[in-house]
C-alpha positions as CSV (number, residue, x, y, z in Angstrom):
1,M,-49.3,71.8,-81.2
2,N,-51.0,70.1,-84.2
3,K,-54.7,69.6,-84.7
4,D,-54.6,65.9,-83.8
5,T,-53.0,66.6,-80.4
6,I,-55.5,69.4,-79.7
7,R,-58.4,67.1,-80.6
8,H,-57.1,64.2,-78.5
9,S,-56.5,66.5,-75.5
10,A,-60.0,67.9,-75.9
11,L,-61.4,64.4,-75.9
12,V,-59.5,63.5,-72.8
13,L,-60.8,66.6,-71.0
14,V,-64.4,65.9,-72.1
15,F,-64.0,62.3,-70.8
16,L,-62.6,63.4,-67.5
17,G,-65.4,66.0,-67.2
18,I,-68.1,63.4,-67.8
19,L,-66.4,61.0,-65.4
20,A,-66.3,63.7,-62.7
21,A,-69.9,64.5,-63.3
22,L,-70.9,60.8,-63.0
23,L,-68.9,60.4,-59.8
24,A,-70.4,63.5,-58.3
25,A,-73.9,62.3,-59.2
26,A,-73.3,58.9,-57.7
27,S,-71.8,60.5,-54.6
28,W,-75.1,62.4,-54.1
29,V,-77.3,59.4,-54.8
30,Y,-75.4,57.1,-52.4
31,R,-74.5,59.6,-49.7
32,P,-75.3,58.3,-46.2
33,R,-78.9,59.0,-45.1
34,D,-78.1,58.6,-41.4
35,N,-75.0,58.4,-39.3
36,T,-75.5,54.7,-38.7
37,K,-74.1,51.6,-40.5
38,Q,-77.6,50.9,-41.8
39,G,-77.7,54.5,-43.1
40,G,-74.5,54.0,-45.0
41,M,-72.0,55.7,-42.7
42,D,-68.5,54.5,-42.1
43,Y,-66.8,55.0,-38.7
44,V,-70.1,55.2,-36.9
45,M,-68.7,55.9,-33.4
46,A,-66.6,58.7,-34.7
47,H,-69.5,60.2,-36.6
48,G,-71.9,60.2,-33.6
49,Y,-71.2,63.9,-33.3
50,L,-73.5,64.4,-36.3
51,G,-76.4,63.4,-34.1
52,E,-75.7,66.3,-31.7
53,P,-77.2,69.8,-32.3
54,A,-75.2,71.7,-34.9
55,G,-72.7,74.0,-33.2
56,S,-73.1,72.4,-29.8
57,I,-69.6,70.9,-29.5
58,D,-66.9,73.3,-28.3
59,V,-63.9,70.9,-28.6
60,F,-63.1,68.2,-31.1
61,F,-60.3,65.7,-30.4
62,V,-59.1,64.7,-33.9
63,G,-56.7,61.8,-33.6
64,S,-55.9,58.2,-33.5
65,S,-56.8,55.3,-31.2
66,E,-54.6,57.1,-28.6
67,F,-57.4,59.7,-28.4
68,Y,-60.4,57.4,-28.4
69,S,-58.7,55.2,-25.7
70,G,-57.4,58.0,-23.5
71,I,-59.9,60.9,-23.6
72,A,-63.4,60.5,-22.1
73,P,-65.7,63.5,-23.0
74,M,-68.6,62.5,-20.8
75,P,-66.7,62.7,-17.5
76,M,-65.2,66.0,-18.6
77,W,-68.7,67.4,-19.2
78,E,-69.8,66.1,-15.8
79,R,-66.8,67.7,-14.1
80,S,-66.6,71.1,-15.8
81,G,-69.4,71.3,-18.4
82,L,-67.0,71.0,-21.3
83,S,-68.8,69.8,-24.5
84,S,-66.3,67.7,-26.6
85,Y,-66.2,64.8,-28.9
86,D,-63.5,62.2,-29.9
87,F,-63.6,62.4,-33.7
88,A,-60.9,59.7,-33.8
89,T,-60.1,56.7,-35.9
90,G,-57.6,53.9,-35.7
91,A,-54.3,54.3,-37.7
92,Q,-55.1,57.9,-38.5
93,R,-52.6,59.9,-40.5
94,S,-52.2,63.6,-41.2
95,Y,-54.2,63.5,-44.4
96,N,-57.1,61.8,-42.6
97,A,-56.9,64.4,-39.9
98,D,-57.0,67.2,-42.6
99,A,-60.1,65.6,-44.2
100,M,-61.8,65.2,-40.8
101,V,-61.2,68.8,-39.7
102,S,-62.7,70.0,-43.0
103,E,-65.7,67.6,-42.5
104,L,-66.5,68.6,-38.9
105,L,-66.4,72.3,-39.8
106,Q,-69.3,71.8,-42.2
107,T,-71.8,71.2,-39.3
108,H,-70.1,72.6,-36.2
109,H,-68.1,75.6,-35.3
110,P,-66.0,74.5,-32.3
111,R,-63.9,76.9,-30.2
112,L,-61.0,74.4,-30.3
113,V,-59.6,71.6,-32.4
114,V,-57.2,69.3,-30.6
115,L,-54.8,67.4,-32.8
116,D,-53.0,64.2,-31.9
117,G,-49.2,64.7,-31.8
118,Y,-48.7,61.1,-32.6
119,V,-50.6,61.5,-35.9
120,A,-48.7,64.7,-36.7
121,L,-45.4,62.8,-37.0
122,K,-46.6,59.3,-38.1
123,Q,-45.3,58.4,-41.6
124,G,-48.1,58.2,-44.1
125,N,-48.6,56.7,-47.6
126,P,-48.8,59.0,-50.6
127,D,-51.3,56.7,-52.4
128,E,-53.6,56.8,-49.4
129,A,-53.2,60.6,-49.3
130,V,-54.4,60.8,-52.9
131,F,-57.3,58.5,-52.3
132,T,-58.3,60.4,-49.2
133,K,-58.4,63.7,-51.2
134,L,-60.3,62.1,-54.1
135,S,-62.8,60.7,-51.5
136,Q,-63.4,64.2,-50.2
137,W,-64.4,65.3,-53.8
138,F,-66.2,62.1,-54.7
139,P,-67.5,60.4,-51.5
140,V,-68.9,57.5,-53.5
141,L,-65.3,56.2,-53.5
142,I,-65.9,55.2,-49.9
143,N,-69.7,54.9,-49.9
144,H,-69.8,52.6,-52.9
145,E,-71.2,49.7,-50.8
146,N,-74.3,51.7,-50.2
147,W,-75.9,50.5,-53.4
148,K,-76.3,47.2,-51.7
149,R,-78.1,48.8,-48.8
150,F,-80.3,51.4,-50.5
151,D,-83.5,50.7,-52.2
152,W,-85.3,53.3,-54.3
153,E,-87.3,54.6,-51.3
154,T,-84.1,55.1,-49.3
155,I,-82.5,56.9,-52.2
156,C,-85.4,59.3,-52.3
157,S,-85.4,59.9,-48.6
158,P,-83.8,63.0,-47.0
159,V,-80.6,62.9,-44.9
160,A,-81.3,62.8,-41.2
161,Y,-78.6,62.1,-38.6
162,T,-80.3,60.5,-35.7
163,H,-77.6,58.4,-34.0
164,R,-76.0,59.7,-30.8
165,E,-73.1,58.1,-29.0
166,I,-73.3,58.0,-25.2
167,N,-69.5,57.9,-25.0
168,K,-69.0,60.7,-27.5
169,G,-66.5,58.7,-29.4
170,F,-64.6,57.3,-26.4
171,R,-64.1,53.6,-26.2
172,P,-63.7,52.3,-22.7
173,D,-61.4,49.4,-22.1
174,G,-60.8,48.0,-18.6
175,R,-57.9,45.7,-19.5
176,H,-54.5,46.4,-18.1
177,A,-51.0,45.3,-19.1
178,P,-48.0,46.9,-17.3
179,A,-45.8,49.3,-19.2
180,S,-42.1,50.1,-18.8
181,Y,-40.9,53.7,-18.1
182,E,-37.2,52.7,-18.4
183,G,-35.6,55.5,-20.4
184,F,-39.0,57.1,-21.1
185,M,-38.9,60.8,-21.9
186,T,-35.2,61.1,-21.0
187,P,-34.3,64.7,-22.1
188,S,-32.4,64.9,-25.4
189,E,-31.6,67.4,-28.1
190,E,-32.3,64.9,-30.8
191,R,-35.1,65.5,-33.4
192,A,-37.3,62.9,-35.0
193,D,-38.3,63.2,-38.7
194,L,-41.3,65.2,-39.8
195,P,-42.1,63.9,-43.2
196,L,-42.8,66.5,-45.9
197,L,-46.3,65.1,-46.6
198,N,-47.2,65.5,-42.9
199,R,-45.9,69.1,-42.8
200,L,-48.0,70.0,-45.9
201,Y,-51.2,68.6,-44.4
202,L,-50.5,70.1,-41.0
203,D,-50.0,73.5,-42.6
204,H,-53.3,73.1,-44.4
205,I,-55.1,72.2,-41.1
206,M,-53.6,75.3,-39.6
207,E,-54.8,77.4,-42.5
208,T,-58.3,75.9,-42.5
209,C,-58.7,76.5,-38.7
210,R,-57.4,80.0,-38.9
211,E,-59.9,80.9,-41.7
212,A,-62.7,79.4,-39.7
213,G,-61.7,81.2,-36.5
214,V,-61.0,78.0,-34.6
215,E,-58.1,77.6,-32.2
216,V,-55.7,74.6,-32.5
217,L,-53.9,72.7,-29.8
218,F,-51.5,69.7,-30.1
219,I,-51.8,67.1,-27.4
220,T,-49.9,63.9,-26.9
221,L,-51.2,61.3,-24.5
222,P,-48.9,59.2,-22.3
223,S,-47.6,56.4,-24.5
224,P,-44.1,55.1,-23.7
225,E,-44.4,52.7,-26.7
226,N,-45.0,55.5,-29.2
227,W,-43.3,58.7,-27.8
228,D,-39.9,59.9,-26.8
229,Y,-38.0,63.2,-26.4
230,A,-36.9,63.4,-30.0
231,R,-40.5,63.3,-31.1
232,H,-41.4,65.9,-28.5
233,N,-38.7,68.2,-29.8
234,T,-39.8,67.9,-33.4
235,L,-43.4,68.5,-32.6
236,Q,-42.5,71.4,-30.3
237,D,-40.5,73.0,-33.1
238,Y,-43.5,72.7,-35.5
239,A,-46.0,74.0,-33.0
240,D,-43.8,77.0,-32.2
241,A,-43.3,77.8,-35.8
242,A,-47.1,77.5,-36.4
243,G,-47.9,79.6,-33.4
244,V,-50.0,76.9,-31.6
245,P,-49.5,75.4,-28.2
246,L,-48.4,71.9,-27.4
247,L,-49.5,70.0,-24.3
248,D,-47.3,67.0,-24.1
249,L,-48.8,64.8,-21.4
250,N,-45.9,62.3,-21.7
251,L,-43.9,64.9,-19.7
252,M,-46.6,64.9,-17.0
253,V,-47.2,61.3,-16.1
254,T,-46.2,61.8,-12.5
255,E,-48.4,64.9,-12.1
256,L,-51.3,63.1,-13.7
257,G,-50.7,60.0,-11.5
258,I,-50.4,57.6,-14.4
259,D,-49.4,54.3,-13.0
260,P,-47.4,52.2,-15.5
261,E,-48.6,49.0,-13.7
262,C,-52.3,49.8,-13.9
263,D,-53.2,52.5,-16.4
264,Y,-52.3,51.0,-19.8
265,R,-54.3,48.4,-21.6
266,D,-51.6,46.9,-23.8
267,G,-48.2,47.4,-22.3
268,G,-47.7,51.1,-22.9
269,D,-49.3,51.9,-26.3
270,H,-52.9,52.9,-25.2
271,L,-54.3,54.1,-21.9
272,N,-57.1,52.0,-20.4
273,S,-60.2,53.4,-18.8
274,A,-58.5,54.1,-15.5
275,G,-55.7,56.1,-17.2
276,A,-58.3,57.9,-19.4
277,E,-60.2,59.0,-16.3
278,K,-57.0,60.7,-14.9
279,V,-56.2,62.4,-18.2
280,S,-59.8,63.5,-18.7
281,A,-60.0,65.0,-15.3
282,Y,-56.9,67.1,-16.0
283,L,-58.1,68.1,-19.4
284,A,-61.5,69.1,-18.2
285,D,-60.0,71.7,-15.9
286,Y,-57.1,72.7,-18.2
287,L,-59.2,73.3,-21.3
288,R,-62.0,75.1,-19.5
289,E,-59.7,77.5,-17.8
290,T,-57.2,78.0,-20.6
291,Y,-59.8,78.6,-23.3
292,H,-62.6,80.1,-21.1
293,L,-65.1,77.6,-22.4
294,E,-68.7,77.6,-21.5
295,D,-70.2,75.3,-18.9
296,H,-72.9,73.3,-20.8
297,R,-74.2,71.3,-17.9
298,E,-77.5,73.3,-17.9
299,D,-77.5,74.0,-21.7
300,P,-80.9,73.0,-23.1
301,A,-79.3,72.1,-26.4
302,L,-77.4,69.3,-24.6
303,A,-80.2,68.2,-22.3
304,G,-79.7,64.6,-23.6
305,W,-76.2,64.5,-22.0
306,K,-77.8,64.3,-18.6
307,E,-79.4,61.0,-19.6
308,D,-76.1,59.9,-21.3
309,I,-74.1,60.4,-18.1
310,M,-76.5,58.2,-16.2
311,L,-75.9,55.4,-18.8
312,Y,-72.2,56.1,-19.3
313,P,-70.9,53.7,-16.6
314,E,-72.7,50.8,-18.3
315,H,-70.8,51.5,-21.6
């Protein structure tokens, strides 16, 4: 390697180092000051957990719109004392789930992280995966709009997460559109594809949770539009190899009493509020008993949840 090549390489490294330092500084300056839109936070409903006392949430449901449509944490708390939160976003992919698990572990130490089986198999985009990773290192890449919101006084103010979500990330929807169960979950030996990118991120989530001492569970919610037996087989194979359980509720629609005529909001993609109530009642008992989770109904740290449950039907 000649001197010119060495000098050019050194200049490139110096430039990249300066750029990284500037991005890191900008990320700190324009970090959200609150978990509200006005405070510079994206996905406000999902980030409502930041307004809860640190360490007070035992179960996080990390997933897609399937989760925030079909799992209702407040009725579960009322039924069995389970403290949980839907840390869920629309069109989520495995690399988003990986970033979100790492994020939530910064402020909470849950007993259990529940992953969305649909997200586990859904094809992602390598470019989006790269951007998601860069955004973890340099949050200004997603918080860059905050310069429009923040004046000098805001920039100098401390971070204080004040916003709490009454629904704990759940999004009630009373609409209903009948679904078809024709051929739904017919037993088969076929396997769906598990993209390599997904496997790499799932493996990293498993490693992250093991290192943090957090258990992992895969769940799939009833969705005849998105799920079949080939997908079940592939996810079961991965779960078995990873040593984590899979609870596939698509195999339990009869036991859960899910009515295809009444319990879906959009023809079989997402559950509506009626379907979510049935799923949540089952999960409240299943998770509490299987993982021996604490009853938080009289927990002083979650005293605000008693007020939340009174307001819950209005939301």
